N, C-alpha and C positions, 0 to 999 in steps of 0.2 A: 783694398784701396780705401782710403779715407775720403769721405765726402763731406764737404763743409758748405753750408749755405753762405752765399755771398754776403748777406746782411750780417751774419755772425762773425765773419772775418773782418768786415769793415767797421761795424759798430761794436762797442763794448757791451758787456752784460747789462750795465746801467742803462745804456741807450735802448737796448732791446726790451728791458722791463718797462721803461718809460713808454715806449711805443705801444706795448700791449695794454698797459693801464690806460693810456690816453684813448685807445680804441674802445676800451670797455666803458669808460666814464665820460666820454665826450658828450656834451649836451645835445648835439645833433643826432647822436645814436641812442643814448640812454635818456629816456624821458622821465626818469624818476626825479623826485625833488632833491635828492641828495647828490645828484650827478654834478651840478654846478659847484657845490662845495667841495666834493671829492676832487674834481678837476683842478680847482684852485690849489688844494693841498698838494696834489701831484706835481703841478707846475712849480710851486714853491720848493718842494723837496728836490726836484730835478735841478733847479737853479742853484741850490746850495751844493748839491753833490757834484755839479759840473764845474764849479768855481773853487779853485784851491784855497783862496783866501777866505771865502765865505765858509768853506768846510772847516778850516782851522778855527774860525770864530765860533761856529756852531759846536765843535768839539770841546772848546774851552768852556762853553756855557753849560754843558751836560755835567751833572754831578754823578760820577760813577759810583 
């Protein structure tokens, strides 16, 4: 029998990875100086990946 976690069926891989990183770097949990900066980067990346238009704009900016 296949067992799936409810969160993995409801949320996509991107969402699960965001949640895991947010838990790791949230300033309330992680007291290191880099935690705030990392959390800002994580939020910015999630915002771009979650928005189709922003993702297209980002992909156009990247020089492959």
